[in-house]
PyMOL Python script that loads the backbone (N, CA, C, O; Angstrom):
from pymol import cmd

cmd.read_pdbstr("""\
ATOM      1  N   UNK A   1      -4.504   0.919  11.852  1.00  0.00           N
ATOM      2  CA  UNK A   1      -4.847  -0.075  10.857  1.00  0.00           C
ATOM      3  C   UNK A   1      -5.050   0.571   9.492  1.00  0.00           C
ATOM      4  O   UNK A   1      -4.658   0.004   8.472  1.00  0.00           O
ATOM      5  N   UNK A   2      -5.663   1.760   9.464  1.00  0.00           N
ATOM      6  CA  UNK A   2      -5.865   2.436   8.182  1.00  0.00           C
ATOM      7  C   UNK A   2      -4.548   2.712   7.492  1.00  0.00           C
ATOM      8  O   UNK A   2      -4.451   2.623   6.268  1.00  0.00           O
ATOM      9  N   UNK A   3      -3.529   3.047   8.273  1.00  0.00           N
ATOM     10  CA  UNK A   3      -2.224   3.330   7.689  1.00  0.00           C
ATOM     11  C   UNK A   3      -1.649   2.083   7.022  1.00  0.00           C
ATOM     12  O   UNK A   3      -1.049   2.171   5.951  1.00  0.00           O
ATOM     13  N   UNK A   4      -1.829   0.931   7.648  1.00  0.00           N
ATOM     14  CA  UNK A   4      -1.350  -0.318   7.055  1.00  0.00           C
ATOM     15  C   UNK A   4      -2.085  -0.619   5.760  1.00  0.00           C
ATOM     16  O   UNK A   4      -1.481  -1.083   4.793  1.00  0.00           O
ATOM     17  N   UNK A   5      -3.384  -0.359   5.738  1.00  0.00           N
ATOM     18  CA  UNK A   5      -4.160  -0.568   4.514  1.00  0.00           C
ATOM     19  C   UNK A   5      -3.702   0.384   3.426  1.00  0.00           C
ATOM     20  O   UNK A   5      -3.612   0.003   2.259  1.00  0.00           O
ATOM     21  N   UNK A   6      -3.414   1.617   3.801  1.00  0.00           N
ATOM     22  CA  UNK A   6      -2.954   2.615   2.843  1.00  0.00           C
ATOM     23  C   UNK A   6      -1.621   2.211   2.227  1.00  0.00           C
ATOM     24  O   UNK A   6      -1.425   2.358   1.020  1.00  0.00           O
ATOM     25  N   UNK A   7      -0.706   1.706   3.043  1.00  0.00           N
ATOM     26  CA  UNK A   7       0.600   1.264   2.542  1.00  0.00           C
ATOM     27  C   UNK A   7       0.418   0.105   1.570  1.00  0.00           C
ATOM     28  O   UNK A   7       1.042   0.081   0.509  1.00  0.00           O
ATOM     29  N   UNK A   8      -0.427  -0.848   1.923  1.00  0.00           N
ATOM     30  CA  UNK A   8      -0.689  -1.983   1.041  1.00  0.00           C
ATOM     31  C   UNK A   8      -1.320  -1.554  -0.266  1.00  0.00           C
ATOM     32  O   UNK A   8      -0.963  -2.057  -1.330  1.00  0.00           O
ATOM     33  N   UNK A   9      -2.263  -0.620  -0.187  1.00  0.00           N
ATOM     34  CA  UNK A   9      -2.914  -0.122  -1.398  1.00  0.00           C
ATOM     35  C   UNK A   9      -1.899   0.542  -2.321  1.00  0.00           C
ATOM     36  O   UNK A   9      -1.914   0.315  -3.531  1.00  0.00           O
ATOM     37  N   UNK A  10      -1.027   1.355  -1.758  1.00  0.00           N
ATOM     38  CA  UNK A  10      -0.042   2.055  -2.585  1.00  0.00           C
ATOM     39  C   UNK A  10       0.954   1.089  -3.210  1.00  0.00           C
ATOM     40  O   UNK A  10       1.381   1.292  -4.346  1.00  0.00           O
ATOM     41  N   UNK A  11       1.329   0.042  -2.483  1.00  0.00           N
ATOM     42  CA  UNK A  11       2.221  -0.966  -3.073  1.00  0.00           C
ATOM     43  C   UNK A  11       1.540  -1.660  -4.245  1.00  0.00           C
ATOM     44  O   UNK A  11       2.159  -1.892  -5.283  1.00  0.00           O
ATOM     45  N   UNK A  12       0.268  -1.989  -4.075  1.00  0.00           N
ATOM     46  CA  UNK A  12      -0.486  -2.610  -5.168  1.00  0.00           C
ATOM     47  C   UNK A  12      -0.614  -1.658  -6.348  1.00  0.00           C
ATOM     48  O   UNK A  12      -0.562  -2.080  -7.503  1.00  0.00           O
ATOM     49  N   UNK A  13      -0.780  -0.375  -6.055  1.00  0.00           N
ATOM     50  CA  UNK A  13      -0.915   0.622  -7.109  1.00  0.00           C
ATOM     51  C   UNK A  13       0.363   0.733  -7.931  1.00  0.00           C
ATOM     52  O   UNK A  13       0.303   0.864  -9.153  1.00  0.00           O
ATOM     53  N   UNK A  14       1.505   0.684  -7.280  1.00  0.00           N
ATOM     54  CA  UNK A  14       2.788   0.728  -7.984  1.00  0.00           C
ATOM     55  C   UNK A  14       2.905  -0.469  -8.923  1.00  0.00           C
ATOM     56  O   UNK A  14       3.335  -0.323 -10.068  1.00  0.00           O
ATOM     57  N   UNK A  15       2.526  -1.644  -8.444  1.00  0.00           N
ATOM     58  CA  UNK A  15       2.578  -2.845  -9.285  1.00  0.00           C
ATOM     59  C   UNK A  15       1.618  -2.729 -10.464  1.00  0.00           C
ATOM     60  O   UNK A  15       1.946  -3.127 -11.582  1.00  0.00           O
ATOM     61  N   UNK A  16       0.434  -2.182 -10.210  1.00  0.00           N
ATOM     62  CA  UNK A  16      -0.543  -2.019 -11.289  1.00  0.00           C
ATOM     63  C   UNK A  16      -0.035  -1.045 -12.345  1.00  0.00           C
ATOM     64  O   UNK A  16      -0.167  -1.306 -13.541  1.00  0.00           O
ATOM     65  N   UNK A  17       0.547   0.080 -11.912  1.00  0.00           N
ATOM     66  CA  UNK A  17       1.105   1.045 -12.867  1.00  0.00           C
ATOM     67  C   UNK A  17       2.209   0.409 -13.703  1.00  0.00           C
ATOM     68  O   UNK A  17       2.306   0.666 -14.903  1.00  0.00           O
ATOM     69  N   UNK A  18       3.033  -0.413 -13.080  1.00  0.00           N
ATOM     70  CA  UNK A  18       4.112  -1.069 -13.806  1.00  0.00           C
ATOM     71  C   UNK A  18       3.546  -2.012 -14.867  1.00  0.00           C
ATOM     72  O   UNK A  18       4.012  -2.024 -16.006  1.00  0.00           O
ATOM     73  N   UNK A  19       2.545  -2.795 -14.489  1.00  0.00           N
ATOM     74  CA  UNK A  19       1.925  -3.727 -15.435  1.00  0.00           C
ATOM     75  C   UNK A  19       1.252  -2.971 -16.579  1.00  0.00           C
ATOM     76  O   UNK A  19       1.357  -3.374 -17.737  1.00  0.00           O
ATOM     77  N   UNK A  20       0.567  -1.883 -16.260  1.00  0.00           N
ATOM     78  CA  UNK A  20      -0.095  -1.088 -17.295  1.00  0.00           C
ATOM     79  C   UNK A  20       0.920  -0.480 -18.255  1.00  0.00           C
ATOM     80  O   UNK A  20       0.684  -0.432 -19.462  1.00  0.00           O
ATOM     81  N   UNK A  21       2.043  -0.019 -17.727  1.00  0.00           N
ATOM     82  CA  UNK A  21       3.083   0.566 -18.577  1.00  0.00           C
ATOM     83  C   UNK A  21       3.655  -0.482 -19.523  1.00  0.00           C
ATOM     84  O   UNK A  21       3.866  -0.210 -20.705  1.00  0.00           O
ATOM     85  N   UNK A  22       3.905  -1.674 -19.004  1.00  0.00           N
ATOM     86  CA  UNK A  22       4.441  -2.743 -19.851  1.00  0.00           C
ATOM     87  C   UNK A  22       3.443  -3.147 -20.930  1.00  0.00           C
ATOM     88  O   UNK A  22       3.826  -3.375 -22.077  1.00  0.00           O
ATOM     89  N   UNK A  23       2.180  -3.236 -20.572  1.00  0.00           N
ATOM     90  CA  UNK A  23       1.145  -3.591 -21.548  1.00  0.00           C
ATOM     91  C   UNK A  23       1.039  -2.529 -22.632  1.00  0.00           C
ATOM     92  O   UNK A  23       0.965  -2.856 -23.816  1.00  0.00           O
ATOM     93  N   UNK A  24       1.032  -1.265 -22.237  1.00  0.00           N
ATOM     94  CA  UNK A  24       0.936  -0.176 -23.207  1.00  0.00           C
ATOM     95  C   UNK A  24       2.138  -0.167 -24.141  1.00  0.00           C
ATOM     96  O   UNK A  24       1.988   0.050 -25.344  1.00  0.00           O
ATOM     97  N   UNK A  25       3.311  -0.398 -23.606  1.00  0.00           N
ATOM     98  CA  UNK A  25       4.518  -0.440 -24.436  1.00  0.00           C
ATOM     99  C   UNK A  25       4.455  -1.605 -25.426  1.00  0.00           C
ATOM    100  O   UNK A  25       4.843  -1.455 -26.584  1.00  0.00           O
ATOM    101  N   UNK A  26       3.970  -2.757 -24.977  1.00  0.00           N
ATOM    102  CA  UNK A  26       3.862  -3.917 -25.866  1.00  0.00           C
ATOM    103  C   UNK A  26       2.831  -3.699 -26.968  1.00  0.00           C
ATOM    104  O   UNK A  26       3.045  -4.109 -28.109  1.00  0.00           O
ATOM    105  N   UNK A  27       1.722  -3.059 -26.635  1.00  0.00           N
ATOM    106  CA  UNK A  27       0.658  -2.863 -27.619  1.00  0.00           C
ATOM    107  C   UNK A  27       0.971  -1.762 -28.627  1.00  0.00           C
ATOM    108  O   UNK A  27       0.568  -1.843 -29.788  1.00  0.00           O
ATOM    109  N   UNK A  28       1.685  -0.741 -28.184  1.00  0.00           N
ATOM    110  CA  UNK A  28       1.898   0.429 -29.041  1.00  0.00           C
ATOM    111  C   UNK A  28       3.300   0.525 -29.620  1.00  0.00           C
ATOM    112  O   UNK A  28       3.511   1.203 -30.625  1.00  0.00           O
ATOM    113  N   UNK A  29       4.271  -0.153 -28.988  1.00  0.00           N
ATOM    114  CA  UNK A  29       5.653  -0.017 -29.423  1.00  0.00           C
ATOM    115  C   UNK A  29       6.325   1.228 -28.868  1.00  0.00           C
ATOM    116  O   UNK A  29       7.455   1.546 -29.238  1.00  0.00           O
ATOM    117  N   UNK A  30       5.625   1.938 -27.971  1.00  0.00           N
ATOM    118  CA  UNK A  30       6.205   3.132 -27.362  1.00  0.00           C
ATOM    119  C   UNK A  30       7.301   2.725 -26.382  1.00  0.00           C
ATOM    120  O   UNK A  30       7.349   1.586 -25.916  1.00  0.00           O
ATOM    121  N   UNK A  31       8.165   3.667 -26.086  1.00  0.00           N
ATOM    122  CA  UNK A  31       9.259   3.434 -25.147  1.00  0.00           C
ATOM    123  C   UNK A  31       8.708   3.294 -23.726  1.00  0.00           C
ATOM    124  O   UNK A  31       7.932   4.129 -23.261  1.00  0.00           O
ATOM    125  N   UNK A  32       9.123   2.232 -23.055  1.00  0.00           N
ATOM    126  CA  UNK A  32       8.684   2.004 -21.677  1.00  0.00           C
ATOM    127  C   UNK A  32       9.141   3.138 -20.764  1.00  0.00           C
ATOM    128  O   UNK A  32       8.414   3.527 -19.850  1.00  0.00           O
ATOM    129  N   UNK A  33      10.326   3.664 -21.001  1.00  0.00           N
ATOM    130  CA  UNK A  33      10.835   4.771 -20.179  1.00  0.00           C
ATOM    131  C   UNK A  33       9.974   6.021 -20.349  1.00  0.00           C
ATOM    132  O   UNK A  33       9.702   6.726 -19.377  1.00  0.00           O
ATOM    133  N   UNK A  34       9.540   6.300 -21.595  1.00  0.00           N
ATOM    134  CA  UNK A  34       8.678   7.465 -21.830  1.00  0.00           C
ATOM    135  C   UNK A  34       7.336   7.304 -21.122  1.00  0.00           C
ATOM    136  O   UNK A  34       6.815   8.253 -20.536  1.00  0.00           O
ATOM    137  N   UNK A  35       6.791   6.113 -21.182  1.00  0.00           N
ATOM    138  CA  UNK A  35       5.504   5.862 -20.527  1.00  0.00           C
ATOM    139  C   UNK A  35       5.638   6.047 -19.023  1.00  0.00           C
ATOM    140  O   UNK A  35       4.804   6.707 -18.402  1.00  0.00           O
ATOM    141  N   UNK A  36       6.676   5.473 -18.434  1.00  0.00           N
ATOM    142  CA  UNK A  36       6.864   5.581 -16.982  1.00  0.00           C
ATOM    143  C   UNK A  36       7.110   7.021 -16.552  1.00  0.00           C
ATOM    144  O   UNK A  36       6.693   7.425 -15.466  1.00  0.00           O
ATOM    145  N   UNK A  37       7.779   7.788 -17.385  1.00  0.00           N
ATOM    146  CA  UNK A  37       8.053   9.186 -17.057  1.00  0.00           C
ATOM    147  C   UNK A  37       6.747   9.983 -16.974  1.00  0.00           C
ATOM    148  O   UNK A  37       6.642  10.930 -16.196  1.00  0.00           O
ATOM    149  N   UNK A  38       5.758   9.596 -17.777  1.00  0.00           N
ATOM    150  CA  UNK A  38       4.494  10.334 -17.824  1.00  0.00           C
ATOM    151  C   UNK A  38       3.463   9.824 -16.820  1.00  0.00           C
ATOM    152  O   UNK A  38       2.436  10.468 -16.606  1.00  0.00           O
ATOM    153  N   UNK A  39       3.726   8.688 -16.213  1.00  0.00           N
ATOM    154  CA  UNK A  39       2.798   8.148 -15.221  1.00  0.00           C
ATOM    155  C   UNK A  39       2.884   8.945 -13.925  1.00  0.00           C
ATOM    156  O   UNK A  39       3.920   9.533 -13.616  1.00  0.00           O
ATOM    157  N   UNK A  40       1.781   8.959 -13.164  1.00  0.00           N
ATOM    158  CA  UNK A  40       1.853   9.598 -11.845  1.00  0.00           C
ATOM    159  C   UNK A  40       2.781   8.810 -10.927  1.00  0.00           C
ATOM    160  O   UNK A  40       2.917   7.593 -11.055  1.00  0.00           O
ATOM    161  N   UNK A  41       3.408   9.511 -10.014  1.00  0.00           N
ATOM    162  CA  UNK A  41       4.291   8.841  -9.058  1.00  0.00           C
ATOM    163  C   UNK A  41       3.512   8.545  -7.780  1.00  0.00           C
ATOM    164  O   UNK A  41       2.624   9.302  -7.386  1.00  0.00           O
ATOM    165  N   UNK A  42       3.852   7.459  -7.158  1.00  0.00           N
ATOM    166  CA  UNK A  42       3.219   7.050  -5.906  1.00  0.00           C
ATOM    167  C   UNK A  42       4.322   6.864  -4.882  1.00  0.00           C
ATOM    168  O   UNK A  42       5.264   6.102  -5.099  1.00  0.00           O
ATOM    169  N   UNK A  43       4.198   7.564  -3.764  1.00  0.00           N
ATOM    170  CA  UNK A  43       5.183   7.423  -2.697  1.00  0.00           C
ATOM    171  C   UNK A  43       4.690   6.376  -1.708  1.00  0.00           C
ATOM    172  O   UNK A  43       3.588   6.480  -1.170  1.00  0.00           O
ATOM    173  N   UNK A  44       5.515   5.376  -1.480  1.00  0.00           N
ATOM    174  CA  UNK A  44       5.162   4.292  -0.568  1.00  0.00           C
ATOM    175  C   UNK A  44       6.113   4.335   0.612  1.00  0.00           C
ATOM    176  O   UNK A  44       7.331   4.354   0.440  1.00  0.00           O
ATOM    177  N   UNK A  45       5.547   4.351   1.815  1.00  0.00           N
ATOM    178  CA  UNK A  45       6.374   4.303   3.016  1.00  0.00           C
ATOM    179  C   UNK A  45       6.915   2.890   3.170  1.00  0.00           C
ATOM    180  O   UNK A  45       6.201   1.912   2.954  1.00  0.00           O
ATOM    181  N   UNK A  46       8.169   2.796   3.541  1.00  0.00           N
ATOM    182  CA  UNK A  46       8.738   1.472   3.760  1.00  0.00           C
ATOM    183  C   UNK A  46       8.311   0.914   5.109  1.00  0.00           C
ATOM    184  O   UNK A  46       8.166  -0.299   5.261  1.00  0.00           O
ATOM    185  N   UNK A  47       8.110   1.776   6.075  1.00  0.00           N
ATOM    186  CA  UNK A  47       7.665   1.356   7.399  1.00  0.00           C
ATOM    187  C   UNK A  47       6.376   2.097   7.734  1.00  0.00           C
ATOM    188  O   UNK A  47       6.324   3.319   7.596  1.00  0.00           O
ATOM    189  N   UNK A  48       5.344   1.395   8.168  1.00  0.00           N
ATOM    190  CA  UNK A  48       4.145   2.104   8.612  1.00  0.00           C
ATOM    191  C   UNK A  48       4.453   2.908   9.868  1.00  0.00           C
ATOM    192  O   UNK A  48       5.360   2.573  10.630  1.00  0.00           O
ATOM    193  N   UNK A  49       3.693   3.959  10.068  1.00  0.00           N
ATOM    194  CA  UNK A  49       3.902   4.782  11.256  1.00  0.00           C
ATOM    195  C   UNK A  49       3.637   3.948  12.502  1.00  0.00           C
ATOM    196  O   UNK A  49       2.737   3.109  12.537  1.00  0.00           O
ATOM    197  N   UNK A  50       4.443   4.204  13.517  1.00  0.00           N
ATOM    198  CA  UNK A  50       4.280   3.494  14.784  1.00  0.00           C
ATOM    199  C   UNK A  50       3.064   4.041  15.520  1.00  0.00           C
ATOM    200  O   UNK A  50       2.824   5.248  15.541  1.00  0.00           O
ATOM    201  N   UNK A  51       2.314   3.148  16.114  1.00  0.00           N
ATOM    202  CA  UNK A  51       1.192   3.561  16.942  1.00  0.00           C
ATOM    203  C   UNK A  51       1.711   3.978  18.308  1.00  0.00           C
ATOM    204  O   UNK A  51       2.730   3.462  18.768  1.00  0.00           O
ATOM    205  N   UNK A  52       1.019   4.912  18.967  1.00  0.00           N
ATOM    206  CA  UNK A  52       1.413   5.252  20.333  1.00  0.00           C
ATOM    207  C   UNK A  52       1.278   4.015  21.227  1.00  0.00           C
ATOM    208  O   UNK A  52       0.467   3.131  20.952  1.00  0.00           O
ATOM    209  N   UNK A  53       2.061   3.960  22.278  1.00  0.00           N
ATOM    210  CA  UNK A  53       2.073   2.788  23.152  1.00  0.00           C
ATOM    211  C   UNK A  53       0.691   2.479  23.703  1.00  0.00           C
ATOM    212  O   UNK A  53       0.325   1.315  23.862  1.00  0.00           O
ATOM    213  N   UNK A  54      -0.090   3.543  23.999  1.00  0.00           N
ATOM    214  CA  UNK A  54      -1.397   3.314  24.608  1.00  0.00           C
ATOM    215  C   UNK A  54      -2.384   2.704  23.615  1.00  0.00           C
ATOM    216  O   UNK A  54      -3.335   2.044  24.034  1.00  0.00           O
ATOM    217  N   UNK A  55      -2.186   2.906  22.302  1.00  0.00           N
ATOM    218  CA  UNK A  55      -3.049   2.267  21.304  1.00  0.00           C
ATOM    219  C   UNK A  55      -2.807   0.761  21.300  1.00  0.00           C
ATOM    220  O   UNK A  55      -3.747  -0.027  21.200  1.00  0.00           O
ATOM    221  N   UNK A  56      -1.546   0.373  21.410  1.00  0.00           N
ATOM    222  CA  UNK A  56      -1.231  -1.050  21.478  1.00  0.00           C
ATOM    223  C   UNK A  56      -1.820  -1.672  22.741  1.00  0.00           C
ATOM    224  O   UNK A  56      -2.323  -2.795  22.710  1.00  0.00           O
ATOM    225  N   UNK A  57      -1.756  -0.936  23.853  1.00  0.00           N
ATOM    226  CA  UNK A  57      -2.301  -1.430  25.115  1.00  0.00           C
ATOM    227  C   UNK A  57      -3.798  -1.659  24.995  1.00  0.00           C
ATOM    228  O   UNK A  57      -4.282  -2.745  25.313  1.00  0.00           O
ATOM    229  N   UNK A  58      -4.538  -0.655  24.540  1.00  0.00           N
ATOM    230  CA  UNK A  58      -5.990  -0.784  24.466  1.00  0.00           C
ATOM    231  C   UNK A  58      -6.420  -1.754  23.378  1.00  0.00           C
ATOM    232  O   UNK A  58      -7.463  -2.397  23.501  1.00  0.00           O
ATOM    233  N   UNK A  59      -5.644  -1.868  22.330  1.00  0.00           N
ATOM    234  CA  UNK A  59      -5.962  -2.853  21.298  1.00  0.00           C
ATOM    235  C   UNK A  59      -5.870  -4.267  21.842  1.00  0.00           C
ATOM    236  O   UNK A  59      -6.707  -5.111  21.523  1.00  0.00           O
ATOM    237  N   UNK A  60      -4.847  -4.535  22.672  1.00  0.00           N
ATOM    238  CA  UNK A  60      -4.695  -5.878  23.235  1.00  0.00           C
ATOM    239  C   UNK A  60      -5.764  -6.146  24.290  1.00  0.00           C
ATOM    240  O   UNK A  60      -6.226  -7.279  24.422  1.00  0.00           O
ATOM    241  N   UNK A  61      -6.159  -5.134  25.032  1.00  0.00           N
ATOM    242  CA  UNK A  61      -7.220  -5.312  26.029  1.00  0.00           C
ATOM    243  C   UNK A  61      -8.528  -5.629  25.323  1.00  0.00           C
ATOM    244  O   UNK A  61      -9.264  -6.517  25.754  1.00  0.00           O
ATOM    245  N   UNK A  62      -8.821  -4.922  24.254  1.00  0.00           N
ATOM    246  CA  UNK A  62     -10.053  -5.152  23.508  1.00  0.00           C
ATOM    247  C   UNK A  62     -10.071  -6.580  22.956  1.00  0.00           C
ATOM    248  O   UNK A  62     -11.109  -7.242  22.991  1.00  0.00           O
ATOM    249  N   UNK A  63      -8.946  -7.052  22.454  1.00  0.00           N
ATOM    250  CA  UNK A  63      -8.861  -8.416  21.932  1.00  0.00           C
ATOM    251  C   UNK A  63      -9.127  -9.428  23.037  1.00  0.00           C
ATOM    252  O   UNK A  63      -9.859 -10.396  22.831  1.00  0.00           O
ATOM    253  N   UNK A  64      -8.534  -9.208  24.210  1.00  0.00           N
ATOM    254  CA  UNK A  64      -8.735 -10.131  25.334  1.00  0.00           C
ATOM    255  C   UNK A  64     -10.181 -10.129  25.803  1.00  0.00           C
ATOM    256  O   UNK A  64     -10.725 -11.190  26.112  1.00  0.00           O
ATOM    257  N   UNK A  65     -10.814  -8.967  25.864  1.00  0.00           N
ATOM    258  CA  UNK A  65     -12.212  -8.881  26.284  1.00  0.00           C
ATOM    259  C   UNK A  65     -13.092  -9.611  25.279  1.00  0.00           C
ATOM    260  O   UNK A  65     -14.010 -10.330  25.675  1.00  0.00           O
ATOM    261  N   UNK A  66     -12.832  -9.441  23.999  1.00  0.00           N
ATOM    262  CA  UNK A  66     -13.619 -10.135  22.981  1.00  0.00           C
ATOM    263  C   UNK A  66     -13.477 -11.645  23.113  1.00  0.00           C
ATOM    264  O   UNK A  66     -14.435 -12.377  22.863  1.00  0.00           O
ATOM    265  N   UNK A  67     -12.305 -12.122  23.500  1.00  0.00           N
ATOM    266  CA  UNK A  67     -12.103 -13.560  23.679  1.00  0.00           C
ATOM    267  C   UNK A  67     -12.895 -14.077  24.876  1.00  0.00           C
ATOM    268  O   UNK A  67     -13.388 -15.204  24.853  1.00  0.00           O
ATOM    269  N   UNK A  68     -13.021 -13.254  25.927  1.00  0.00           N
ATOM    270  CA  UNK A  68     -13.773 -13.681  27.106  1.00  0.00           C
ATOM    271  C   UNK A  68     -15.247 -13.875  26.771  1.00  0.00           C
ATOM    272  O   UNK A  68     -15.887 -14.801  27.270  1.00  0.00           O
ATOM    273  N   UNK A  69     -15.782 -13.000  25.926  1.00  0.00           N
ATOM    274  CA  UNK A  69     -17.215 -13.020  25.636  1.00  0.00           C
ATOM    275  C   UNK A  69     -17.573 -13.963  24.500  1.00  0.00           C
ATOM    276  O   UNK A  69     -18.753 -14.130  24.190  1.00  0.00           O
ATOM    277  N   UNK A  70     -16.595 -14.573  23.884  1.00  0.00           N
ATOM    278  CA  UNK A  70     -16.886 -15.484  22.771  1.00  0.00           C
ATOM    279  C   UNK A  70     -17.281 -16.851  23.264  1.00  0.00           C
ATOM    280  O   UNK A  70     -17.560 -17.740  22.460  1.00  0.00           O
TER     281      UNK A  70
END
""", "prot")
cmd.dss("prot")
cmd.show_as("cartoon", "prot")
cmd.util.cbc("prot")
cmd.orient("prot")
């Protein structure tokens, strides 16, 4: 689950950097390409890492047990 959150965070970060670059270019008149070149790069995985089969098994068992006790 942490990996999925990390992927989502990085995607949001890329969007935020893009918006900040556009705002800075509009306010200052600087070249958008120059601003983007100087920004930090963020690597985003296209696919989250696969969980081992046994994690999926125990995750589903835990969900079923929680449903029994609800």
